A tleap script that builds the chain and sets N, CA, C and O, in Angstrom:
source leaprc.protein.ff14SB
mol = sequence {
  NMET PRO ARG ASN LYS LEU SER ASP LEU ASN
  ASP HIE LEU PHE MET GLU LEU GLU ARG LEU
  ASN ASP GLU SER LEU THR GLY ALA ASP LEU
  GLU THR GLU ILE LYS ARG GLY LYS ALA ILE
  ALA SER LEU ALA THR ASN ILE VAL ASN SER
  GLY GLU LEU VAL ILE LYS ALA ALA ARG PHE
  GLN GLU GLU ARG LEU ASP ALA SER LYS CYS
  LEU PRO GLU THR LEU CALA
}
set mol.1.N position { -50.265 -4.103 6.920 }
set mol.1.CA position { -51.166 -4.739 7.867 }
set mol.1.C position { -51.864 -3.659 8.690 }
set mol.1.O position { -51.199 -2.807 9.279 }
set mol.2.N position { -53.186 -3.686 8.737 }
set mol.2.CA position { -53.908 -2.652 9.477 }
set mol.2.C position { -53.655 -2.749 10.986 }
set mol.2.O position { -53.460 -3.832 11.538 }
set mol.3.N position { -53.667 -1.616 11.606 }
set mol.3.CA position { -53.503 -1.544 13.062 }
set mol.3.C position { -54.820 -1.042 13.643 }
set mol.3.O position { -54.973 0.147 13.924 }
set mol.4.N position { -55.752 -1.947 13.816 }
set mol.4.CA position { -57.079 -1.579 14.297 }
set mol.4.C position { -57.082 -1.383 15.811 }
set mol.4.O position { -56.259 -1.947 16.532 }
set mol.5.N position { -58.005 -0.587 16.259 }
set mol.5.CA position { -58.169 -0.296 17.684 }
set mol.5.C position { -59.595 -0.648 18.087 }
set mol.5.O position { -60.459 -0.831 17.230 }
set mol.6.N position { -59.838 -0.740 19.365 }
set mol.6.CA position { -61.190 -1.038 19.832 }
set mol.6.C position { -62.173 0.047 19.418 }
set mol.6.O position { -63.362 -0.227 19.253 }
set mol.7.N position { -61.699 1.261 19.252 }
set mol.7.CA position { -62.586 2.326 18.787 }
set mol.7.C position { -63.049 2.050 17.354 }
set mol.7.O position { -64.169 2.400 16.983 }
set mol.8.N position { -62.180 1.420 16.550 }
set mol.8.CA position { -62.570 1.031 15.194 }
set mol.8.C position { -63.649 -0.050 15.229 }
set mol.8.O position { -64.607 -0.015 14.457 }
set mol.9.N position { -63.479 -1.000 16.132 }
set mol.9.CA position { -64.484 -2.048 16.300 }
set mol.9.C position { -65.824 -1.429 16.678 }
set mol.9.O position { -66.866 -1.807 16.141 }
set mol.10.N position { -65.791 -0.497 17.586 }
set mol.10.CA position { -67.008 0.193 18.005 }
set mol.10.C position { -67.681 0.876 16.812 }
set mol.10.O position { -68.901 0.815 16.661 }
set mol.11.N position { -66.885 1.521 15.976 }
set mol.11.CA position { -67.419 2.174 14.775 }
set mol.11.C position { -68.084 1.161 13.853 }
set mol.11.O position { -69.173 1.411 13.336 }
set mol.12.N position { -67.432 0.015 13.643 }
set mol.12.CA position { -68.002 -1.021 12.773 }
set mol.12.C position { -69.315 -1.572 13.329 }
set mol.12.O position { -70.260 -1.826 12.582 }
set mol.13.N position { -69.359 -1.751 14.632 }
set mol.13.CA position { -70.591 -2.259 15.243 }
set mol.13.C position { -71.742 -1.272 15.054 }
set mol.13.O position { -72.867 -1.677 14.761 }
set mol.14.N position { -71.464 0.003 15.220 }
set mol.14.CA position { -72.525 0.997 15.045 }
set mol.14.C position { -72.918 1.153 13.579 }
set mol.14.O position { -74.080 1.419 13.274 }
set mol.15.N position { -71.959 0.989 12.673 }
set mol.15.CA position { -72.305 1.037 11.251 }
set mol.15.C position { -73.235 -0.125 10.898 }
set mol.15.O position { -74.195 0.044 10.146 }
set mol.16.N position { -72.942 -1.298 11.446 }
set mol.16.CA position { -73.809 -2.448 11.186 }
set mol.16.C position { -75.192 -2.225 11.784 }
set mol.16.O position { -76.198 -2.580 11.170 }
set mol.17.N position { -75.247 -1.651 12.953 }
set mol.17.CA position { -76.533 -1.344 13.570 }
set mol.17.C position { -77.348 -0.407 12.675 }
set mol.17.O position { -78.557 -0.584 12.521 }
set mol.18.N position { -76.688 0.579 12.094 }
set mol.18.CA position { -77.375 1.495 11.181 }
set mol.18.C position { -77.886 0.764 9.941 }
set mol.18.O position { -78.995 1.024 9.473 }
set mol.19.N position { -77.065 -0.161 9.407 }
set mol.19.CA position { -77.511 -0.924 8.228 }
set mol.19.C position { -78.712 -1.800 8.576 }
set mol.19.O position { -79.655 -1.906 7.791 }
set mol.20.N position { -78.677 -2.427 9.753 }
set mol.20.CA position { -79.802 -3.271 10.165 }
set mol.20.C position { -81.059 -2.451 10.421 }
set mol.20.O position { -82.174 -2.963 10.315 }
set mol.21.N position { -80.881 -1.203 10.753 }
set mol.21.CA position { -82.018 -0.324 11.042 }
set mol.21.C position { -82.599 0.309 9.769 }
set mol.21.O position { -83.582 1.048 9.837 }
set mol.22.N position { -82.001 0.025 8.626 }
set mol.22.CA position { -82.473 0.560 7.352 }
set mol.22.C position { -83.808 -0.094 6.989 }
set mol.22.O position { -83.856 -1.277 6.654 }
set mol.23.N position { -84.869 0.669 7.057 }
set mol.23.CA position { -86.211 0.127 6.827 }
set mol.23.C position { -86.473 -0.239 5.373 }
set mol.23.O position { -87.460 -0.910 5.072 }
set mol.24.N position { -85.604 0.191 4.472 }
set mol.24.CA position { -85.790 -0.171 3.066 }
set mol.24.C position { -85.281 -1.584 2.766 }
set mol.24.O position { -85.577 -2.137 1.707 }
set mol.25.N position { -84.520 -2.166 3.690 }
set mol.25.CA position { -84.043 -3.538 3.493 }
set mol.25.C position { -85.186 -4.519 3.704 }
set mol.25.O position { -85.886 -4.465 4.715 }
set mol.26.N position { -85.364 -5.399 2.759 }
set mol.26.CA position { -86.398 -6.422 2.874 }
set mol.26.C position { -85.897 -7.715 2.254 }
set mol.26.O position { -84.903 -7.724 1.527 }
set mol.27.N position { -86.579 -8.785 2.543 }
set mol.27.CA position { -86.321 -10.073 1.910 }
set mol.27.C position { -84.887 -10.533 1.999 }
set mol.27.O position { -84.291 -10.555 3.076 }
set mol.28.N position { -84.336 -10.903 0.849 }
set mol.28.CA position { -82.990 -11.469 0.790 }
set mol.28.C position { -81.932 -10.467 1.256 }
set mol.28.O position { -80.953 -10.853 1.894 }
set mol.29.N position { -82.121 -9.191 0.942 }
set mol.29.CA position { -81.153 -8.180 1.377 }
set mol.29.C position { -81.121 -8.080 2.898 }
set mol.29.O position { -80.054 -7.948 3.497 }
set mol.30.N position { -82.282 -8.144 3.509 }
set mol.30.CA position { -82.347 -8.094 4.971 }
set mol.30.C position { -81.705 -9.338 5.574 }
set mol.30.O position { -80.954 -9.243 6.545 }
set mol.31.N position { -81.998 -10.499 5.003 }
set mol.31.CA position { -81.407 -11.749 5.496 }
set mol.31.C position { -79.881 -11.714 5.386 }
set mol.31.O position { -79.173 -12.149 6.294 }
set mol.32.N position { -79.389 -11.195 4.270 }
set mol.32.CA position { -77.943 -11.077 4.078 }
set mol.32.C position { -77.336 -10.165 5.135 }
set mol.32.O position { -76.276 -10.463 5.685 }
set mol.33.N position { -78.002 -9.066 5.415 }
set mol.33.CA position { -77.486 -8.117 6.407 }
set mol.33.C position { -77.530 -8.710 7.812 }
set mol.33.O position { -76.636 -8.460 8.620 }
set mol.34.N position { -78.555 -9.488 8.101 }
set mol.34.CA position { -78.649 -10.149 9.411 }
set mol.34.C position { -77.493 -11.136 9.578 }
set mol.34.O position { -76.870 -11.185 10.638 }
set mol.35.N position { -77.203 -11.920 8.539 }
set mol.35.CA position { -76.078 -12.856 8.600 }
set mol.35.C position { -74.759 -12.105 8.784 }
set mol.35.O position { -73.891 -12.514 9.555 }
set mol.36.N position { -74.637 -11.008 8.063 }
set mol.36.CA position { -73.431 -10.194 8.196 }
set mol.36.C position { -73.312 -9.650 9.619 }
set mol.36.O position { -72.229 -9.658 10.204 }
set mol.37.N position { -74.418 -9.184 10.165 }
set mol.37.CA position { -74.419 -8.665 11.528 }
set mol.37.C position { -74.012 -9.720 12.539 }
set mol.37.O position { -73.261 -9.437 13.473 }
set mol.38.N position { -74.507 -10.942 12.353 }
set mol.38.CA position { -74.148 -12.038 13.265 }
set mol.38.C position { -72.663 -12.355 13.167 }
set mol.38.O position { -72.014 -12.602 14.184 }
set mol.39.N position { -72.119 -12.349 11.957 }
set mol.39.CA position { -70.687 -12.607 11.781 }
set mol.39.C position { -69.852 -11.517 12.439 }
set mol.39.O position { -68.860 -11.807 13.107 }
set mol.40.N position { -70.253 -10.272 12.250 }
set mol.40.CA position { -69.528 -9.157 12.861 }
set mol.40.C position { -69.595 -9.251 14.382 }
set mol.40.O position { -68.591 -9.040 15.061 }
set mol.41.N position { -70.772 -9.566 14.919 }
set mol.41.CA position { -70.930 -9.686 16.374 }
set mol.41.C position { -70.066 -10.815 16.926 }
set mol.41.O position { -69.473 -10.679 17.997 }
set mol.42.N position { -69.992 -11.918 16.207 }
set mol.42.CA position { -69.170 -13.041 16.642 }
set mol.42.C position { -67.692 -12.666 16.675 }
set mol.42.O position { -66.991 -12.964 17.642 }
set mol.43.N position { -67.229 -12.019 15.627 }
set mol.43.CA position { -65.837 -11.568 15.594 }
set mol.43.C position { -65.560 -10.542 16.689 }
set mol.43.O position { -64.504 -10.568 17.320 }
set mol.44.N position { -66.499 -9.653 16.905 }
set mol.44.CA position { -66.332 -8.632 17.950 }
set mol.44.C position { -66.195 -9.286 19.318 }
set mol.44.O position { -65.379 -8.864 20.137 }
set mol.45.N position { -66.994 -10.316 19.558 }
set mol.45.CA position { -66.907 -11.040 20.831 }
set mol.45.C position { -65.517 -11.646 21.002 }
set mol.45.O position { -64.929 -11.564 22.081 }
set mol.46.N position { -64.993 -12.252 19.941 }
set mol.46.CA position { -63.657 -12.843 20.017 }
set mol.46.C position { -62.585 -11.789 20.258 }
set mol.46.O position { -61.639 -12.025 21.011 }
set mol.47.N position { -62.724 -10.645 19.634 }
set mol.47.CA position { -61.752 -9.566 19.823 }
set mol.47.C position { -61.784 -9.062 21.259 }
set mol.47.O position { -60.737 -8.855 21.873 }
set mol.48.N position { -62.977 -8.866 21.788 }
set mol.48.CA position { -63.110 -8.395 23.168 }
set mol.48.C position { -62.563 -9.438 24.137 }
set mol.48.O position { -61.853 -9.089 25.081 }
set mol.49.N position { -62.884 -10.711 23.916 }
set mol.49.CA position { -62.371 -11.769 24.789 }
set mol.49.C position { -60.852 -11.834 24.751 }
set mol.49.O position { -60.212 -12.053 25.780 }
set mol.50.N position { -60.275 -11.645 23.576 }
set mol.50.CA position { -58.821 -11.632 23.442 }
set mol.50.C position { -58.216 -10.474 24.236 }
set mol.50.O position { -57.194 -10.635 24.903 }
set mol.51.N position { -58.850 -9.318 24.156 }
set mol.51.CA position { -58.385 -8.158 24.918 }
set mol.51.C position { -58.468 -8.391 26.415 }
set mol.51.O position { -57.579 -7.990 27.165 }
set mol.52.N position { -59.542 -9.043 26.848 }
set mol.52.CA position { -59.684 -9.357 28.271 }
set mol.52.C position { -58.586 -10.308 28.733 }
set mol.52.O position { -58.072 -10.170 29.843 }
set mol.53.N position { -58.223 -11.272 27.888 }
set mol.53.CA position { -57.157 -12.209 28.229 }
set mol.53.C position { -55.821 -11.484 28.365 }
set mol.53.O position { -55.039 -11.787 29.266 }
set mol.54.N position { -55.558 -10.534 27.480 }
set mol.54.CA position { -54.322 -9.759 27.563 }
set mol.54.C position { -54.270 -8.989 28.882 }
set mol.54.O position { -53.229 -8.938 29.538 }
set mol.55.N position { -55.386 -8.398 29.262 }
set mol.55.CA position { -55.439 -7.646 30.524 }
set mol.55.C position { -55.223 -8.581 31.711 }
set mol.55.O position { -54.479 -8.249 32.634 }
set mol.56.N position { -55.869 -9.744 31.693 }
set mol.56.CA position { -55.688 -10.714 32.788 }
set mol.56.C position { -54.235 -11.170 32.879 }
set mol.56.O position { -53.694 -11.307 33.976 }
set mol.57.N position { -53.608 -11.405 31.735 }
set mol.57.CA position { -52.206 -11.831 31.733 }
set mol.57.C position { -51.305 -10.741 32.309 }
set mol.57.O position { -50.377 -11.030 33.064 }
set mol.58.N position { -51.582 -9.493 31.949 }
set mol.58.CA position { -50.781 -8.389 32.478 }
set mol.58.C position { -50.960 -8.267 33.985 }
set mol.58.O position { -49.995 -8.030 34.711 }
set mol.59.N position { -52.192 -8.429 34.455 }
set mol.59.CA position { -52.439 -8.374 35.908 }
set mol.59.C position { -51.743 -9.526 36.610 }
set mol.59.O position { -51.150 -9.343 37.674 }
set mol.60.N position { -51.812 -10.716 36.016 }
set mol.60.CA position { -51.158 -11.879 36.601 }
set mol.60.C position { -49.665 -11.650 36.704 }
set mol.60.O position { -49.053 -11.941 37.731 }
set mol.61.N position { -49.076 -11.123 35.629 }
set mol.61.CA position { -47.643 -10.872 35.634 }
set mol.61.C position { -47.275 -9.862 36.717 }
set mol.61.O position { -46.275 -10.024 37.416 }
set mol.62.N position { -48.079 -8.836 36.845 }
set mol.62.CA position { -47.824 -7.818 37.874 }
set mol.62.C position { -47.900 -8.430 39.270 }
set mol.62.O position { -47.052 -8.153 40.119 }
set mol.63.N position { -48.905 -9.254 39.507 }
set mol.63.CA position { -49.052 -9.910 40.807 }
set mol.63.C position { -47.934 -10.913 41.041 }
set mol.63.O position { -47.477 -11.087 42.170 }
set mol.64.N position { -47.497 -11.565 39.986 }
set mol.64.CA position { -46.453 -12.591 40.087 }
set mol.64.C position { -45.141 -11.966 40.533 }
set mol.64.O position { -44.332 -12.614 41.198 }
set mol.65.N position { -44.933 -10.717 40.170 }
set mol.65.CA position { -43.702 -10.035 40.559 }
set mol.65.C position { -43.683 -9.699 42.038 }
set mol.65.O position { -42.637 -9.359 42.590 }
set mol.66.N position { -44.843 -9.792 42.680 }
set mol.66.CA position { -44.934 -9.559 44.128 }
set mol.66.C position { -44.439 -10.818 44.829 }
set mol.66.O position { -45.112 -11.848 44.805 }
set mol.67.N position { -43.282 -10.741 45.442 }
set mol.67.CA position { -42.638 -11.926 46.062 }
set mol.67.C position { -43.476 -12.504 47.196 }
set mol.67.O position { -43.279 -13.660 47.568 }
set mol.68.N position { -44.389 -11.743 47.745 }
set mol.68.CA position { -45.194 -12.243 48.859 }
set mol.68.C position { -46.314 -13.166 48.391 }
set mol.68.O position { -46.961 -13.817 49.211 }
set mol.69.N position { -46.548 -13.226 47.097 }
set mol.69.CA position { -47.612 -14.072 46.555 }
set mol.69.C position { -47.027 -15.353 45.982 }
set mol.69.O position { -45.958 -15.341 45.372 }
set mol.70.N position { -47.724 -16.440 46.180 }
set mol.70.CA position { -47.279 -17.733 45.661 }
set mol.70.C position { -48.171 -18.149 44.502 }
set mol.70.O position { -49.354 -17.811 44.455 }
set mol.71.N position { -47.585 -18.884 43.574 }
set mol.71.CA position { -48.369 -19.437 42.469 }
set mol.71.C position { -49.215 -20.597 42.978 }
set mol.71.O position { -48.803 -21.331 43.877 }
set mol.72.N position { -50.391 -20.754 42.402 }
set mol.72.CA position { -51.178 -21.948 42.729 }
set mol.72.C position { -50.389 -23.192 42.328 }
set mol.72.O position { -49.588 -23.140 41.395 }
set mol.73.N position { -50.606 -24.306 43.019 }
set mol.73.CA position { -49.861 -25.544 42.739 }
set mol.73.C position { -49.961 -25.948 41.276 }
set mol.73.O position { -48.985 -26.443 40.712 }
set mol.74.N position { -51.101 -25.753 40.657 }
set mol.74.CA position { -51.289 -26.174 39.272 }
set mol.74.C position { -50.416 -25.390 38.309 }
set mol.74.O position { -50.168 -25.851 37.195 }
set mol.75.N position { -49.948 -24.224 38.709 }
set mol.75.CA position { -49.110 -23.398 37.836 }
set mol.75.C position { -47.644 -23.430 38.210 }
set mol.75.O position { -46.807 -22.948 37.448 }
set mol.76.N position { -47.319 -23.976 39.345 }
set mol.76.CA position { -45.917 -23.980 39.797 }
set mol.76.C position { -45.099 -25.022 39.093 }
set mol.76.O position { -43.904 -25.154 39.360 }
savepdb mol mol.pdb
quit
């Protein structure tokens, strides 16, 4: 199972940008690359959002350990 990092995602995004910038692409090949780019961008958004959720959860846990803070009623 691959162990990808955000730096790998960044590399993939820039590779796709280079493919989209290829002026020799026309017609169906260009359309295919545009669809591929949209799929990659969508997945990248989900990956970034997932990472943000992990960070928020870690911050919440850290704050929760502070005895002076109370949980909101909806979470208690």
